[in-house]
VOPAGU-2260 file (C-alpha; in pm, 1 decimal, decimal comma):
REM VOPAGU-2260
SITE   aa  ch    i         X         Y         Z
SITE  MET   A    0    2158,0    2100,6    8245,2
SITE  LYS   A    1    1910,5    1890,0    8439,3
SITE  TYR   A    2    1994,0    1541,2    8563,6
SITE  ARG   A    3    1808,7    1220,7    8641,3
SITE  SER   A    4    1928,8     928,6    8852,3
SITE  ASP   A    5    2032,1     584,5    8741,4
SITE  ARG   A    6    1951,4     273,7    8943,3
SITE  TYR   A    7    2225,7     343,5    9198,3
SITE  GLY   A    8    2187,6     718,7    9233,9
SITE  ALA   A    9    2444,0     841,7    8979,7
SITE  LYS   A   10    2332,5    1163,6    8811,6
SITE  ILE   A   11    2297,2    1130,0    8433,9
SITE  SER   A   12    2238,8    1435,0    8215,4
SITE  GLN   A   13    1888,6    1410,3    8074,9
SITE  LEU   A   14    2041,2    1491,7    7736,6
SITE  GLY   A   15    2278,7    1223,2    7614,3
SITE  PHE   A   16    2513,9    1249,9    7317,4
SITE  GLY   A   17    2446,1     985,1    7053,7
SITE  CYS   A   18    2774,6     922,7    6874,5
SITE  MET   A   19    2654,6     741,5    6561,3
SITE  ARG   A   20    2601,4    1034,8    6326,5
SITE  PHE   A   21    2918,6    1245,2    6346,2
SITE  GLN   A   22    3008,0    1437,2    6030,0
SITE  ARG   A   23    3264,9    1260,9    5814,7
SITE  LYS   A   24    3559,8    1351,0    5593,1
SITE  GLY   A   25    3545,5    1086,5    5325,4
SITE  ASN   A   26    3520,1     755,6    5510,6
SITE  ALA   A   27    3651,7     887,4    5843,1
SITE  ILE   A   28    3486,5    1090,4    6117,6
SITE  ASP   A   29    3578,5    1459,2    6106,2
SITE  TYR   A   30    3767,0    1450,7    6435,6
SITE  GLU   A   31    3802,9    1826,9    6482,4
SITE  LYS   A   32    3430,6    1890,0    6444,4
SITE  ALA   A   33    3338,4    1593,6    6663,7
SITE  GLU   A   34    3580,1    1707,4    6935,1
SITE  LYS   A   35    3442,5    2062,9    6939,0
SITE  GLN   A   36    3084,7    1939,7    6960,8
SITE  VAL   A   37    3158,8    1684,8    7233,2
SITE  MET   A   38    3355,4    1931,4    7443,4
SITE  ALA   A   39    3088,5    2200,9    7402,5
SITE  ALA   A   40    2827,1    1952,2    7521,7
SITE  MET   A   41    3044,0    1858,2    7820,2
SITE  LYS   A   42    3098,3    2224,4    7907,6
SITE  HIS   A   43    2722,0    2263,2    7940,6
SITE  GLY   A   44    2673,6    1954,1    8154,5
SITE  VAL   A   45    2622,8    1660,3    7917,0
SITE  ASN   A   46    2792,5    1359,0    8073,9
SITE  TYR   A   47    2641,0    1055,4    7895,9
SITE  PHE   A   48    2794,6     948,9    7564,4
SITE  ASP   A   49    2655,5     656,2    7366,7
SITE  THR   A   50    2850,9     467,3    7100,7
SITE  ALA   A   51    2873,4     107,8    6974,6
SITE  TYR   A   52    3115,6    -148,5    6836,6
SITE  LEU   A   53    2961,8    -125,1    6490,3
SITE  TYR   A   54    2938,1     254,9    6460,8
SITE  PRO   A   55    3225,3     309,6    6212,5
SITE  GLY   A   56    3512,3     491,1    6384,1
SITE  SER   A   57    3296,5     612,6    6671,9
SITE  GLU   A   58    3458,6     427,6    6962,9
SITE  GLU   A   59    3807,5     525,9    6845,5
SITE  CYS   A   60    3700,5     887,9    6806,8
SITE  MET   A   61    3545,2     905,2    7152,6
SITE  GLY   A   62    3844,8     737,2    7314,5
SITE  ARG   A   63    4079,6     987,7    7156,9
SITE  ILE   A   64    3865,4    1286,6    7258,0
SITE  PHE   A   65    3841,2    1181,3    7621,0
SITE  GLU   A   66    4209,6    1090,7    7647,0
SITE  GLU   A   67    4346,1    1402,5    7478,1
SITE  ASN   A   68    4118,5    1629,6    7682,2
SITE  HIS   A   69    4187,6    1442,6    8008,6
SITE  CYS   A   70    3818,9    1403,4    8090,1
SITE  ARG   A   71    3750,6    1028,0    8106,9
SITE  GLU   A   72    3653,0    1045,7    8474,6
SITE  LYS   A   73    3403,9    1325,0    8405,5
SITE  VAL   A   74    3189,0    1126,7    8163,2
SITE  TYR   A   75    2981,3     811,5    8142,4
SITE  ILE   A   76    3059,3     597,3    7839,0
SITE  ALA   A   77    2791,3     367,8    7701,3
SITE  THR   A   78    2882,9     117,1    7432,2
SITE  LYS   A   79    2744,1    -209,9    7302,8
SITE  LEU   A   80    2825,2    -573,7    7238,6
SITE  PRO   A   81    2702,9    -681,4    6891,7
SITE  GLN   A   82    2530,2    -985,0    7040,2
SITE  TYR   A   83    2398,6   -1096,5    6700,9
SITE  LEU   A   84    2758,9   -1164,0    6589,5
SITE  MET   A   85    2868,3   -1360,3    6895,7
SITE  ARG   A   86    2934,7   -1731,5    6844,5
SITE  SER   A   87    3151,4   -1816,8    7145,5
SITE  ALA   A   88    3259,4   -1695,1    7489,0
SITE  GLU   A   89    3600,3   -1617,1    7339,9
SITE  ASN   A   90    3432,5   -1400,6    7077,1
SITE  ILE   A   91    3255,3   -1200,1    7349,3
SITE  GLU   A   92    3577,2   -1144,7    7543,7
SITE  LYS   A   93    3776,9   -1048,5    7234,5
SITE  THR   A   94    3514,6    -795,7    7125,1
SITE  PHE   A   95    3495,7    -638,5    7469,0
SITE  ARG   A   96    3875,4    -608,2    7491,7
SITE  GLU   A   97    3883,1    -444,9    7150,6
SITE  GLU   A   98    3625,1    -192,0    7265,7
SITE  LEU   A   99    3832,3    -104,8    7572,7
SITE  THR   A  100    4132,4     -49,1    7346,6
SITE  ARG   A  101    3937,6     167,1    7105,7
SITE  LEU   A  102    3793,5     374,3    7389,0
SITE  ARG   A  103    4131,7     401,2    7565,2
SITE  THR   A  104    3983,0     302,3    7897,3
SITE  ASP   A  105    3981,0       7,9    8134,7
SITE  TYR   A  106    3610,9      18,9    8219,4
SITE  ILE   A  107    3271,9      86,0    8059,6
SITE  ASP   A  108    3012,7     272,3    8262,8
SITE  TYR   A  109    2706,2     143,5    8076,4
SITE  TYR   A  110    2741,9    -170,3    7864,0
SITE  LEU   A  111    2455,7    -290,6    7646,8
SITE  MET   A  112    2363,3    -605,5    7461,2
SITE  HIS   A  113    2301,5    -442,4    7124,2
SITE  MET   A  114    1970,4    -460,0    6940,5
SITE  PHE   A  115    1768,5    -739,0    7095,5
SITE  THR   A  116    1454,4    -814,7    6896,9
SITE  ASP   A  117    1363,6   -1156,7    7034,0
SITE  TYR   A  118    1403,4   -1352,2    7357,4
SITE  SER   A  119    1587,9   -1628,8    7170,7
SITE  GLU   A  120    1884,1   -1390,5    7133,1
SITE  TRP   A  121    1921,0   -1370,4    7510,7
SITE  GLU   A  122    1888,9   -1749,7    7533,5
SITE  HIS   A  123    2171,5   -1782,3    7281,7
SITE  LEU   A  124    2395,7   -1558,4    7493,0
SITE  GLN   A  125    2307,1   -1757,2    7803,8
SITE  LYS   A  126    2431,9   -2073,2    7632,9
SITE  LEU   A  127    2760,5   -1893,4    7571,3
SITE  GLY   A  128    2791,7   -1818,9    7943,1
SITE  ILE   A  129    2705,4   -1449,9    7929,0
SITE  GLU   A  130    2570,1   -1430,8    8284,6
SITE  ASP   A  131    2892,8   -1557,0    8440,7
SITE  TRP   A  132    3089,5   -1332,2    8206,3
SITE  ILE   A  133    2889,5   -1025,5    8314,9
SITE  LYS   A  134    2929,1   -1120,9    8680,5
SITE  GLY   A  135    3305,2   -1143,4    8640,6
SITE  LYS   A  136    3330,3    -808,1    8463,3
SITE  LYS   A  137    3118,6    -632,2    8723,6
SITE  GLU   A  138    3320,0    -780,6    9009,2
SITE  ALA   A  139    3640,9    -666,9    8836,8
SITE  GLY   A  140    3496,9    -318,9    8780,2
SITE  SER   A  141    3542,0    -325,9    8402,4
SITE  ILE   A  142    3164,4    -301,5    8355,1
SITE  ARG   A  143    2975,1     -75,3    8594,7
SITE  ASN   A  144    2618,2    -119,8    8464,2
SITE  ILE   A  145    2472,6    -380,6    8230,5
SITE  GLY   A  146    2175,5    -328,8    8002,1
SITE  PHE   A  147    2031,0    -393,0    7658,4
SITE  SER   A  148    1900,6    -195,5    7362,6
SITE  TYR   A  149    1580,3    -314,7    7205,7
SITE  HIS   A  150    1396,9    -309,1    6871,9
SITE  GLY   A  151    1093,7    -532,3    6878,8
SITE  ASP   A  152     741,3    -561,3    7014,1
SITE  PHE   A  153     631,7    -513,5    7373,8
SITE  ASP   A  154     575,2    -880,6    7455,2
SITE  MET   A  155     935,0    -976,9    7380,4
SITE  PHE   A  156    1062,3    -662,8    7552,6
SITE  GLU   A  157     879,2    -754,1    7871,6
SITE  LYS   A  158    1011,7   -1110,0    7857,6
SITE  ILE   A  159    1372,8    -992,7    7821,5
SITE  LEU   A  160    1322,4    -724,5    8085,8
SITE  ASN   A  161    1217,0    -989,7    8335,9
SITE  ALA   A  162    1480,8   -1245,7    8236,0
SITE  TYR   A  163    1776,7   -1085,9    8414,6
SITE  ASP   A  164    1863,1    -828,7    8680,3
SITE  TRP   A  165    1932,8    -546,4    8436,3
SITE  ASP   A  166    2072,5    -211,1    8548,1
SITE  PHE   A  167    1917,4     -16,3    8259,7
SITE  CYS   A  168    1766,8     -53,2    7912,7
SITE  GLN   A  169    1742,3     145,4    7592,5
SITE  ILE   A  170    1438,4     173,1    7364,9
SITE  GLN   A  171    1324,9     361,1    7056,8
SITE  TYR   A  172    1058,3     603,0    7172,9
SITE  ASN   A  173     912,4     928,6    7042,9
SITE  TYR   A  174     568,3    1078,9    6999,5
SITE  LEU   A  175     522,0     908,4    6663,6
SITE  ASP   A  176     625,2     567,4    6804,6
SITE  GLU   A  177     438,1     603,5    7131,9
SITE  HIS   A  178     256,6     273,7    7086,7
SITE  THR   A  179     494,6      76,6    6862,7
SITE  GLN   A  180     795,2    -137,6    6957,3
SITE  ALA   A  181     838,8    -134,9    7337,8
SITE  GLY   A  182     651,7     195,9    7342,3
SITE  ARG   A  183     491,4     361,3    7640,5
SITE  LYS   A  184     401,2      22,0    7786,6
SITE  GLY   A  185     767,0     -77,2    7783,5
SITE  LEU   A  186     874,1     251,8    7938,2
SITE  LYS   A  187     623,2     204,9    8219,7
SITE  ALA   A  188     715,2    -160,6    8271,4
SITE  ALA   A  189    1084,7     -78,6    8311,0
SITE  ALA   A  190    1013,8     211,9    8543,7
SITE  ALA   A  191     792,8     -11,4    8758,1
SITE  LYS   A  192    1095,9    -236,4    8815,3
SITE  GLY   A  193    1315,9      62,6    8896,5
SITE  ILE   A  194    1513,3      20,6    8574,4
SITE  PRO   A  195    1632,8     345,4    8408,9
SITE  VAL   A  196    1531,6     390,9    8045,7
SITE  ILE   A  197    1757,2     550,3    7784,7
SITE  ILE   A  198    1573,3     681,3    7478,4
SITE  MET   A  199    1704,5     643,3    7123,2
SITE  GLU   A  200    1552,7     783,8    6803,3
SITE  PRO   A  201    1376,7    1063,2    6997,9
SITE  LEU   A  202    1318,2    1254,3    6674,5
SITE  ARG   A  203    1269,7     943,6    6461,0
SITE  GLY   A  204    1581,9     976,6    6254,1
SITE  GLY   A  205    1509,7    1344,8    6180,7
SITE  LYS   A  206    1148,1    1296,2    6069,7
SITE  LEU   A  207    1021,2    1495,7    6366,2
SITE  VAL   A  208    1253,6    1781,2    6269,8
SITE  ASN   A  209    1191,0    1780,7    5894,3
SITE  LEU   A  210     816,0    1804,2    5930,5
SITE  PRO   A  211     565,9    1835,2    5644,5
SITE  THR   A  212     499,0    2196,0    5544,4
SITE  LYS   A  213     150,1    2190,6    5696,6
SITE  ALA   A  214     292,1    2072,1    6030,7
SITE  LYS   A  215     567,1    2334,3    6023,9
SITE  GLU   A  216     310,3    2608,6    5967,5
SITE  LEU   A  217     100,2    2477,3    6255,3
SITE  LEU   A  218     402,7    2482,9    6484,6
SITE  GLN   A  219     513,0    2829,1    6374,0
SITE  ALA   A  220     166,5    2967,9    6441,1
SITE  ASP   A  221     165,4    2832,2    6796,6
SITE  GLU   A  222     232,0    3092,4    7064,5
SITE  ARG   A  223     486,5    2879,0    7252,2
SITE  GLY   A  224     733,7    2913,3    6966,5
SITE  TYR   A  225     871,6    2559,8    6989,7
SITE  THR   A  226    1102,4    2434,0    6716,6
SITE  PRO   A  227    1018,4    2087,3    6576,7
SITE  ALA   A  228    1306,1    1934,1    6774,4
SITE  GLU   A  229    1199,1    2115,1    7089,5
SITE  LEU   A  230     846,4    1978,8    7073,5
SITE  GLY   A  231     973,7    1621,8    7036,9
SITE  LEU   A  232    1232,4    1647,1    7312,4
SITE  ARG   A  233    1001,7    1825,2    7556,5
SITE  TRP   A  234     737,2    1556,9    7499,6
SITE  LEU   A  235     993,0    1300,8    7618,4
SITE  TRP   A  236    1134,2    1495,7    7912,1
SITE  ASN   A  237     782,1    1560,8    8033,3
SITE  GLN   A  238     774,7    1192,9    8135,5
SITE  PRO   A  239     945,3    1111,6    8467,6
SITE  GLU   A  240    1010,7     752,5    8355,8
SITE  VAL   A  241    1255,0     879,0    8091,3
SITE  THR   A  242    1609,7     884,1    8230,0
SITE  CYS   A  243    1816,0    1012,2    7937,4
SITE  VAL   A  244    1735,6    1109,8    7579,3
SITE  LEU   A  245    2004,3    1042,3    7319,4
SITE  SER   A  246    2044,4    1295,9    7042,7
SITE  GLY   A  247    2266,3    1220,5    6743,3
SITE  MET   A  248    2412,2    1570,1    6737,8
SITE  ASN   A  249    2654,5    1643,9    6455,5
SITE  THR   A  250    2654,2    2024,0    6426,5
SITE  MET   A  251    2723,5    2292,8    6682,8
SITE  LYS   A  252    2379,2    2436,9    6611,2
SITE  MET   A  253    2217,8    2110,9    6719,1
SITE  VAL   A  254    2433,1    2093,7    7031,8
SITE  LYS   A  255    2337,2    2446,0    7136,8
SITE  GLU   A  256    1966,5    2400,1    7066,5
SITE  ASN   A  257    1942,5    2069,4    7249,8
SITE  ILE   A  258    2131,7    2203,2    7552,4
SITE  ARG   A  259    1898,5    2503,3    7565,6
SITE  ILE   A  260    1595,0    2275,3    7570,8
SITE  ALA   A  261    1746,5    2026,5    7817,7
SITE  SER   A  262    1827,7    2306,7    8058,9
SITE  SER   A  263    1461,5    2385,3    8122,0
SITE  ALA   A  264    1251,0    2081,7    8030,7
SITE  GLU   A  265    1128,1    1874,0    8323,0
SITE  PRO   A  266     851,7    1626,9    8414,0
SITE  GLY   A  267     504,1    1774,7    8416,1
SITE  HIS   A  268     583,6    2091,6    8220,0
SITE  PHE   A  269     376,2    1994,1    7916,0
SITE  THR   A  270      29,1    2151,2    7898,3
SITE  GLU   A  271    -294,7    2022,3    7748,4
SITE  ASP   A  272    -236,5    2258,7    7458,4
SITE  ASP   A  273     107,2    2100,7    7403,8
SITE  PHE   A  274     -41,9    1751,5    7390,9
SITE  GLU   A  275    -310,4    1870,1    7151,6
SITE  LEU   A  276     -44,9    2021,4    6925,4
SITE  VAL   A  277     147,5    1692,9    6919,5
SITE  GLU   A  278    -165,1    1500,3    6820,9
SITE  LYS   A  279    -237,3    1738,9    6534,5
SITE  ILE   A  280     117,9    1705,4    6402,4
SITE  LYS   A  281     108,8    1326,4    6434,6
SITE  LYS   A  282    -204,9    1319,6    6224,3
SITE  ILE   A  283     -40,2    1530,1    5952,9
SITE  ILE   A  284     272,1    1310,6    5945,6
SITE  ARG   A  285      75,3     987,0    5930,0
SITE  GLU   A  286    -115,0    1119,5    5633,2
SITE  LYS   A  287     208,7    1180,0    5443,1
SITE  GLU   A  288     457,9     910,6    5537,8
SITE  LYS   A  289     509,5     615,6    5303,8
SITE  VAL   A  290     780,3     416,2    5483,8
SITE  GLY   A  291     849,5     411,8    5858,7
SITE  CYS   A  292    1228,6     414,5    5814,5
SITE  THR   A  293    1428,9     592,0    6088,4
SITE  GLY   A  294    1757,0     598,3    5896,8
SITE  CYS   A  295    1934,2     384,6    6159,6
SITE  ARG   A  296    2123,6     201,4    5879,1
SITE  TYR   A  297    2112,2    -141,1    6045,7
SITE  CYS   A  298    2003,9    -269,7    5702,7
SITE  MET   A  299    2334,1    -158,6    5553,2
SITE  PRO   A  300    2555,6    -237,6    5373,8
SITE  CYS   A  301    2347,2    -385,8    5096,1
SITE  PRO   A  302    2537,9    -658,2    4902,9
SITE  LYS   A  303    2432,4    -490,1    4577,9
SITE  GLY   A  304    2505,0    -135,0    4688,4
SITE  VAL   A  305    2147,7     -13,1    4734,2
SITE  ASP   A  306    2129,8     293,0    4961,2
SITE  ILE   A  307    1820,6     171,6    5140,1
SITE  PRO   A  308    1776,9     458,5    5392,0
SITE  GLY   A  309    1857,0     713,2    5121,1
SITE  ASN   A  310    1587,8     582,4    4888,6
SITE  PHE   A  311    1329,6     575,5    5167,0
SITE  TYR   A  312    1423,8     924,2    5286,6
SITE  TYR   A  313    1357,4    1079,0    4946,3
SITE  TYR   A  314    1049,6     863,0    4889,4
SITE  ASN   A  315     897,8     995,7    5211,7
SITE  LEU   A  316    1015,7    1347,8    5128,8
SITE  MET   A  317     810,6    1336,9    4809,4
SITE  TYR   A  318     495,2    1314,3    5015,1
SITE  MET   A  319     604,2    1537,2    5301,1
SITE  GLU   A  320     712,5    1818,1    5068,2
SITE  LYS   A  321     682,7    1868,2    4691,8
SITE  LYS   A  322     733,9    1567,4    4465,5
SITE  ALA   A  323     938,8    1757,5    4207,6
SITE  SER   A  324    1178,4    1907,1    4462,5
SITE  ALA   A  325    1225,0    1570,3    4635,4
SITE  ARG   A  326    1301,1    1400,8    4304,2
SITE  PHE   A  327    1545,3    1675,9    4217,4
SITE  GLU   A  328    1721,1    1638,8    4553,6
SITE  PHE   A  329    1729,7    1262,2    4503,0
SITE  ALA   A  330    1890,7    1305,8    4160,1
SITE  GLN   A  331    2146,0    1550,1    4301,6
SITE  ALA   A  332    2231,6    1346,5    4609,4
SITE  MET   A  333    2229,8     995,8    4465,8
SITE  GLY   A  334    2216,5    1012,1    4088,6
SITE  VAL   A  335    2572,1    1127,3    4021,6
SITE  ARG   A  336    2752,9     910,3    4272,2
SITE  LYS   A  337    3007,9     671,3    4129,8
SITE  GLU   A  338    2797,2     396,8    4287,5
SITE  PRO   A  339    2444,3     542,0    4279,6
SITE  GLY   A  340    2265,8     307,1    4518,9
SITE  PHE   A  341    1938,1     295,3    4324,5
SITE  ALA   A  342    1657,0      75,3    4453,6
SITE  SER   A  343    1650,9    -100,8    4115,8
SITE  GLN   A  344    1980,3    -268,1    4209,8
SITE  CYS   A  345    1796,2    -479,9    4468,6
SITE  VAL   A  346    1798,1    -852,8    4386,6
SITE  GLY   A  347    1556,8    -945,4    4664,9
SITE  CYS   A  348    1799,2   -1139,6    4885,5
SITE  GLY   A  349    1622,1   -1021,3    5202,5
SITE  LYS   A  350    1937,8    -969,3    5410,5
SITE  CYS   A  351    1826,4    -616,1    5496,4
SITE  GLU   A  352    1490,2    -725,3    5633,2
SITE  LYS   A  353    1656,4    -959,7    5883,5
SITE  HIS   A  354    1834,6    -663,0    6042,7
SITE  CYS   A  355    1560,8    -398,0    6022,6
SITE  PRO   A  356    1454,7    -287,0    6374,3
SITE  GLN   A  357    1125,5    -160,2    6228,9
SITE  HIS   A  358    1051,7    -493,7    6056,4
SITE  LEU   A  359     976,9    -312,9    5731,7
SITE  PRO   A  360     899,0    -501,2    5406,9
SITE  ILE   A  361    1208,3    -339,4    5256,2
SITE  ARG   A  362    1212,2    -525,6    4925,2
SITE  GLU   A  363     850,6    -434,9    4850,0
SITE  LYS   A  364     898,5     -74,1    4956,4
SITE  LEU   A  365    1215,9     -35,1    4748,0
SITE  LYS   A  366    1017,8    -120,6    4435,2
SITE  GLU   A  367     759,5     141,5    4527,7
SITE  ALA   A  368    1029,0     397,6    4601,7
SITE  ASP   A  369    1212,3     344,6    4273,5
SITE  LYS   A  370     893,4     373,6    4072,1
SITE  ALA   A  371     801,5     698,2    4251,2
SITE  LEU   A  372    1147,2     857,4    4250,2
SITE  ARG   A  373    1255,8     765,5    3898,6
SITE  PRO   A  374     974,1     790,3    3645,8
SITE  VAL   A  375    1098,4     768,4    3284,6
SITE  PRO   A  376    1182,3    1141,2    3239,4
SITE  TYR   A  377    1390,9    1137,6    3559,6
SITE  LYS   A  378    1569,9     816,8    3461,3
SITE  ILE   A  379    1671,3     979,1    3133,5
SITE  GLY   A  380    1777,1    1300,5    3307,4
SITE  ILE   A  381    1980,1    1118,7    3571,6
SITE  ASN   A  382    2154,8     904,3    3309,0
SITE  VAL   A  383    2249,4    1214,5    3110,3
SITE  ALA   A  384    2375,1    1388,6    3424,9
SITE  ARG   A  385    2580,3    1081,7    3520,3
SITE  LYS   A  386    2751,7    1077,9    3182,4
SITE  ILE   A  387    2836,3    1446,9    3211,0
SITE  MET   A  388    2953,8    1434,8    3572,5
SITE  LEU   A  389    3136,5    1103,3    3571,3
SITE  HIS   A  390    3303,5    1101,3    3231,7
């Protein structure tokens, strides 16, 4: 494993473990699988683990793993305050204390204000006394580093970046989003201030792994033999401004592959041919993609039960692969659920759009998705299948 330094010289593994997408048993995280994956990652040098208050069961799972394996002092825990839910100083303190309890620890190594999109959100926290609160926690040692995660445009990112003496920040960044959200400009701006940058959505919610057939063939024909994930991760680690790349690993195969890549990737190792390959693949993806959804699920739950990311995933899949196979997978995965989550259930309330980090016109796109995924023959077929499977 290779390491990069934080603001104060601590060595962070350049591969971080994103703890949002663990496999589940019913509604709960599959603890045994999560534990094996986390401990395998640790064995090979991963020391940065990222969770959040609103990742269902994640903080509790991580706290149990680290306590039962007696390894809390060997890892850096990053978690987040859901700043968009905070209405008082007491609310902030109560949430933080709950996180410490869940994580079975008395300090957080890297604490983030979760999902800033606008400067007004920081102003709101200031009115609640957040700066004095942070100062007190850092002096007491219960917060070691303070930062923020961000989903918005560059102008607001730069304003927030300059509004406080942050220890680190976290942005969505990958070769497809190089010039959207904070983007490369944001990465450079943070680095210029000496602020470490943690990368989320490095493979764009799996889109840079599940490439269109034409892109897969292009990659397979290349002499370097990179996997889709490898190309995306190496593109990031080629940049010295990147401190740590979070990967939402939830299988042992993913853990092993990502560790293999992280053990050799370093700044400056990308060649002109590599960059050219990335540009060709980007062009292919852009030609196919219908909705820029990353599957982050911040839009969920929908009050009417619409599976928004699920609908968009299969809608995009129709144009990245074969339409018939994508529709069939959609019918299999969503059609026979007790609560199907069809886009047609949308009543247009707009709640989802307020929380979307990508600022997608979700209501409009859901109509498009439903029309594409469920033409009349498929609606009839799905209804028949539902009757057979559910009755």
